[in-house]
Residue, then its C-alpha position, 0 to 999 in steps of 0.5 A: m163779455r163781462q168786464s172786471g175793472p173800471a167801465f172805462i180806463d181813464p187816462s187822466d189818473q196820473t198815478r195809474v199812467m205813470q205806473g203804466r208807463v213802467v209796465y209798457t216800457n218793461n213788457c210792451a215797448a220791445c215790440h210795439g215801440e218806445s213811442l207806441q209806433g209799432q213795428p215797420s210795415w205792420r200791415e204787411r205779413m212777415p215771411n212766417g205769415r204773421l203780422p208785425a206788432p201794430p202801433h198803439d198811437k193814433t195811427g194804429h187800430t188799438w183805439h178801435h177796440p173797447d177796453a174789455m177787449l184790450v184787457d183780454m188781448v193783453k191778458n190772454g194774447l190774441v185768441p182766434g175766434k174771440t179777439a182775433p179771426p178764426g185760425y189767426v196766429s200771432d206773436m202776441p204773448a199772453y201776460g195774464a201770468v206775468l202782469s196783474d189786472e191793475e198793471i194791465i189796466a195801467a199799461i192801457a191807461y198809459i197808451k191812452s194818455n198819448w192819444p189826441p182828445k178826438v181819438l180818446e173820445a171815439q174809443k170811449e164811445v166804443t167802450l161804453q157802447r159795448q157794455n150795454 
């Protein structure tokens, strides 16, 4: 996948992180939690068969994904066969018509700014490996 934007979304850019906090609060926190904690029982399917919103802190799986995939998920929602298993149905909306690429990158920078150094380093490795 060809990525637009930075090779690695670096959460040390405090201006970007502050912008991302506002974007996250206004667009993501209602489902993923004010403290990135996700919805309760996020690994258990709801009555409609869908999974609740996962946490974006170190307890979730966000950090297992490369940046290009995270940007794609926010921009296009979870797309079966691309960013989700075939046939998967999700409540994750696509924000591509709502948020600019810079706002999406800023929200991801904010999320990453909350991860411990070891988690951030592991996610950076995944991101850089996927670019080769």
